Each structure stands twice: as C-alpha cells, then as structure tokens.
N, C-alpha and C positions, 0 to 999 in steps of 0.2 A: 538321540539323533542330533548331531552337531551341524550337519550340512546335508544338502540334498545328494542323492545318488547319481544324478544325471550330469552329463557334460553338454548335452543339447536339450533345449527346452521341450522339444517334441517327445523326448524319451522319459519325461517325468511322469510319476504316477500320483494318485490322490494323497498318499502319505507325504510325498515331496511338497506338494502344493499346500497341503494343510499346514505343514511345518513353515513354509515361507509366509503364508498368510498371517500366522501368529507373530512372526518376526516383523512383518511389515506393519501390522497394527500397533505393536509396541513402539516401533520406530516413529510412526506418525504422531504419537503422543508428545514427542519432543520438538515438533515443528515450530511452535511459537518461540521456544528458547533458542533454536538455531537461527531463526530470523532476527531475533534481538541481538544475537552475537554478530550476525552479518551486518546489522545496522551499525554496530560499533566499528566494524571493520571498514565502513565507508570512509573513515578518516585516513585510510591508506591510499585512497583514490585521489580524485581531483582536488587540487588546492588552488589558492589564489584569491578566494573570497575572504571577507573579514571574519567569518566564522567557519567552522569545519562543516563537512557534509553531514556528520551526525548532528552537529548543532543546528543545522538547517532543518533536518527532519524533526528534531525535537521541538524546535521553535514553531514550525508549521503546525504540528499536532497540538502544541500548547495554545496557539491561536484558535484552532478549531474547538478545543475544549472550552476555552473562555468565551467563545461565541455561542455556547450552548448546544453544540453539535452532539449527535448521538454516538454510540460506540462504533458503529460501522464507519461513520465519517472520520472519527478520531483515529482509529487504527489504520484505515486506508490512507489517511494523510500522513501518519507516522511512517508508513512503508512506501510512499509514492515514488521515492527515488532509490529504492533498494537495489535496483538494477544498474546503478551507475558504474559499479566496478566491472561486472561481467557482461553487460549489454549496453555499452555507451551510445550505440546508435539507435537503440530501441528500448531504452530503459523504462519508458512508460508502459509499453506492451509487456515487458518482463514482469513488472510489478503487478499489473492487472491480471496476468495469468496466475500469479501466486495467490492473489486475493479471490479470484473468480469462484472457487468452490465454497467460499465462506461468507461473502458479503452480498448485499442486494445489488442488482444489476445497475442501479443508479450510480453507486460508488465505483463499481468496476469500470463502467464506461468513462466516468470522469477521469479516473487515474490513467486509463489507456490513452485518452486523448489530450491530457494536460500538456504534453510536449508541443503539440501543434498550437494549442491556445496560448502558450507562453511566448510564442514567436511575436506576438503583438508588441511585446516590450523591447525586443532586441533584434528582430529579424532584419531590419534595415541596416544594422551595424555589422552584420556577418554575411551579407549577401543572400539572406533568406527572404522568405515571403512573410511579412508581418501580418498579412491577412489570411494566413493559412487556415485559420479557424472558420473562415466564411464557408468552407466546404461543408460544414455541419450546420449551417443556418437552418432554423426550423426544427432541429432535432429537439426532442422532449427534454434533454439534459444540457442543451447548449448554455442556458443561463447559469445552471449549476456549475458547469466547468469554468465559465467566465468568472463567477464569484469565487470559486475555489482558488483560481490562479491569482486573482486580485487581492483577496483578503488573507489567504493562508500561504501561498507558495511564493510569489514574487516579492512579498513584503518581509519574508523571513530570513534576512541576511544581516540582522541588526545585532551587533555585539553587546549592545546596552539593554536589550530586551530581557525581561525577567522570565527566562525559559525554564520550564519544569524539567527535572532530571529524568533519565530513562526509567528509573525505578517506578516513577509515577504511572507509567504506561504498561508495565509488565502484566498486571492482572487483567487489564482490558485485552491485551494482545492474546494472552492465554485463553481467555474466554471466547474470543472470536474463533481461534483455531482449534478449539475443543468442540465446535459444532459438528454435526453430521455433515460431511461434504455433500454439496449439491442438493441440499434440502430445499425443495421447492418453496416451502414457507419462508425461507430466508432469501433465496435468489429472487423470488417474485414479490417480495414485500413492497408495500407502497413507498414511493419516494418520500424522503424526509427533508425538511428545510436544513440548509447549512447553518442558519442562524436562528436561534430560539431565544428571544430577548428575556423571557421569564426565567428560563434555565440559566442563561448567562448571568442574570442578576444574582441568582443564588450562588453561582460558582465564583463570582467576583466580589 
C-alpha cells in the first residue's frame, strides 16, 4: 500500500488510517532536524541587525547554556524566534505552539509572552506600549520572562560575543523533540531557575 484509497476522509477505513498513522509517526521523528533547518533559514528573513537572525538565536541559547539553564530552557531559547519568517506578527505564539507538547509550561509561557515583555526596551521608539508586560503583573512566570528577555534575548545582538555553533545544540534539540508529546510529567514539571550558578561555573 503506497497511499490511501479514499479521496474524502470520511470514506477511509482502518487499513487507510493504520497506514497513515505509521507514516505520521515516522515523519514526526524528523521534527527536530526540520526545526534546525528552519532556524538556519531565519537568515533569509529580517536583516539590519549587526548579527543574523540565526546568530541571535544561537547567541541567546549560548547565554542560556552558560547561565546554567536546563535543557528545556536552552532549547526553548534557541527556538524562541523560529516564527520570524512565517508569523512576523505573532512569532512568539508560533514558537510557543511548536514547543508546547515537549517542554514544561514555564518555558512555553515565557516564549509565548516574550514579545510583549521585549516592548519595554523599544516600545516608545515604535509607537508601542513599553509597559505592555504589566498586563501580566503577578503571574507566576512574570519574573522568569523578564529575566529571559534581559539576560538572553535583548542582549544577544553582539557580533563580538563568543557564540556557540548550531552543532552544539543539535543533540539537545533532538532529545527534547523525541519526548512523548503532551507527557504530563514534562508539561507539569516544576519550574526551574533560568540561572544556576553552580552549573554555570562548571560550563564556563
């Protein structure tokens, strides 16, 4: 069987859907590598900064790694702007949706909201609200998102920073996307600090 028999989904039978399920499972195994490829393709998008969009993503993730962050933080940081090409008006939500089945809620929320939090740095210059993040005051992850933006995101446009190459992050990305999607043990895992001084000391 090379393809299903039906032309309308309602006409499919168990043989058709068993066939499709096998194909879909095989396809999902390549998710991490497709995302890494898309990350490289960020360089076809927005320009004008002193480093490329890929460079920004790698630099952000490098800073997270060197701060002692765990794998969920590092991979979430690596992919936080993955939506820049296809979803320029909601790139943060786009990235968070990709991450949602595979990382804890803390990281997903921070990635989803980081665009609003970043406005504090430039909102006044573009006619936006620099205090947009105040809508989330009191949220459990407010401080995490503020720290994410301050230490890893807004700071990562430096052409002289010693940024790690994409190859460094491949195994971590594959590990995260090899998890069982929507595993409650992952999604509901306890929040972790962005900065772990003891781990950072070992990594640096």
